[in-house]
N, C-alpha and C positions, 0 to 999 in steps of 0.2 A: 287324212291328217286327224292325228289324236293327239289328247293333251289330258293333263292330270296335274293337278296342284294341292298341296299340303301347306298349312301352316302350323306352327307350334310356338308355345309361348317360352319354350326354353326352361331352364331349371333355375333361374334366379330372378328374371323380372318379375312383376307384379301385374303387368298389361301388356297384352299382344298389339304392338304397335304397326305391324306388318300387316298388307292387304294385297290380294291377287285378283285375276280376273282371267277365267279360261274360256273361250267362245265354245258352245256346246256343238251347234251345228256346222258341218263344213260342207261346201260344195265346189268341186273343181273349177278354178277360175274366178273364183269370188274370194274377196279378202278374209283372211282369217286371224283373228286378233288375241294376243296374251298380255298379261301387264303384272308386274311385281313392284310394289311401294313398301318402302320402310319409312315409318313416320318419326318425327322427333318434335320435342317440345314439353312443357309442363303440364301439369293438371290434365294429363291424358290426352293432351292436345295432338301428340303426334298420331294418335289412333285415329282421331279425327281428320287429321292432313291427309293420311295414306289413304282411307276409305274416300274421302271427297275428291282427291285427285284421280283416282281409279274410276270412280263413278263418272265425274265429269268427262273426263277423256273418252270413255267407253261410249257415253251418250253424244258427245260432239262427233266422234268419227262415225257412228251409225248413222246419225242424221244427215252427215254429208254424204255417205255412201249412196243414200237415195237418189242423189244426182250425179253418179259417179259415170255415166256412161260416157266413153271414149277416154277415160283416164289413162295418162301414161304413167311410167314410173315416176318421173319428176313431179306429177300431180299428187301420186300418194305420198312421197316424201314431204312435200308442202303441206299436206292434209296432216300428216304426224306432227309436224312443227307447230301448225296452227293450234292442234288440239292441246299441245303443252302450254302453249302460250294461253289459251283460254283457260284452261285448268290453273295456270300459276295465278292469273287473275283472281280468279272464284276464289282459291286458298288465301290469297294474300288479302284480299278484301274482307275475307272472314275473320282474320288474326287481326286486323285493325279495328272491326267493329265490336269483337268479343274479348274482353280483357282476359280471361281463361284461356284464349287461344293465341296471346300475343306471342309472336315470335315462332309460331309453329312452322312446320315445312316437312318436305318429304323426298326421299330419293325416288326416282320412276324409272322403271326400263320397261320397253315396250317392243314387242314384236309383231309386225304386221306382214303376213304371209300373201302374196299374191302370185299365183302359178308358182314359178321357181324362183321369186324374187321374194328374199328376207330383208325387210324394210325395218331398222333399228332406230329408235329414239330413246335418249339416255341423258339423264342427269343425277348424279350422286354416284355411291359407290355400291350400289347392287350390281349385279353381274349378269351378263349373257355369255353362255359358252355355245361352241359348236363342235360336235363329234362326226367326225367323217373318218369311216373306217375305225382304225385304232388310235387315231390321234385327236387329242382335244386342244381346241384353240379359243383362247379368251377373245370375244369379239368387242368388248366394250372396254372404256378406260377409266379407271377410278378417278372421280373428282375428289380428292381427298388430300389433306396436307402431307401423309406420309408418300402417297404417289408422287409428290412434287419433289418431295427429298431423294426418293429412288431416280427420278428422271434427271435432277441435277447432280446425281453421284454422290450426295452427302451421308446417305445409307445404303447399305445393299439389301436387295429384295427379301434376303431370309431375315433381316432384322425386323422387318415391317409389323409382323404380328407381336412383338413385343416392345414396340416403341410406345412411350407414354402417351402419346397423341393421336394414336392410331384410329380412334374414333371421330376424328374432326374432318368434316368434309368441307370442300371449298365452293360447292355448287349444289344448291338445292332447290326445289320447286314451292313455291310460296313465301319464301322468306324476303322477297325484294319484289318490286313492280317490273324489275327486269329481269329476263332470264335467256341465258344462252344454252341451247340445246344441241346435242351431239345427234346429228341424222346421217345415216349412211345406209347403203344396201349391198348386200352380197347374194349370190346366187346359191340354191341348196337344190339338192337332189333326193330320190327316192332312197330312204335308208338313213337320212341324216338325221342327228339326234340332237336338239336345242334344249339347254338348260338354262333357265333364269332361275336366280336366287338372291336373298338379301345377304348383308355381310355376317349374319347368324351362322351361315353355312362357311363361306369363304374365309373366316377368320379362324375356324374351328377345324377345317381339313384343308390340305394342300391340293393343288390341282391333279397331282398324281392319285391321290386317294380318292377326288371325285371320279377320275377316269376309271380306275380299277372297279371302284362301285358300279359303274355302268355297265363295264365289261362283264361283271360277276353276276349283276340282276338284270339280265337285259328287257325283262317285262317292265314296262315304264312306270306302272303304278309301284312295283316293288322297289324301283330305283328312288322314288320319291322318298319312302317310307324309310329305306334302310338308309339315305343320306341324312334324315332328319335323325335317325336313332345314332349315328354316329356322331352327329354334332353335340347331341345330348351327352353321348358316352365321354366324350372328350370336354366336359364341362358345362354346356348349354349355357354359356354365359350371356346369350342374346336371344332374342325371338328369331326363328329360323324358318324360312319360307322357301318352297322349292316347288318350280313348275317345270314340267318337261313336255316337250313336243316332238312326237314322232312324225317324220315328214313322210307322208305318202301322197304323193302330188295327184294320182289319178282317182284315189279311193274317196268313199263317202263315209263317214263313221261319226256318230253321235255319242260315243263312249268318253266318259270323262273319267 
């Protein structure tokens, strides 16, 4: 398993409110974790929210995994959900205790790979894609106002990027004491390619452009940098973060 992440402030924003985490060491059969988050809130509180959420989830999961002998797939899925709820409480409490952090929150998309199972935890409009062969599939659903409009047929998908409320999300970590988390799992195979990103990428590039970049730049680090470059070339209107994971189920690799 190999992963690599890059985050860029973009060309417009004054603060980078994105955060990410890529696990360094991989051992077959042991869980492998990557996270992407996109914060929101005034007074730079979005930056605090995303960093805090990523850190709290990372610590929670690794602490729980110390006692994970005999875990089944459902146990890992429950662990991911519990980690989201734990981080949500921490961020929410911080926002209530500190006026500068009032109302802060963050998207958060998580990949936990155990053997050939990819467990996905997701809140917000950051995304996770899976490339199998020459096909790219989005495996998360945006929790956004525009996504709801597309779902109920009010607008067409191609109208989404130009909608005046495209940045309005309907679900975020840390904005409420309650949190609904999307949790699911799929199987992955050697050679699969997992892409995680904030909306600073998906708002700047179409799915086809993302796929063509992955195909053209097969080296996973080059893919990250090229996607960032293309997002900025198209305007760089937001912070942009990209994490890629190359699935090598039997290998050991610590290169990030």
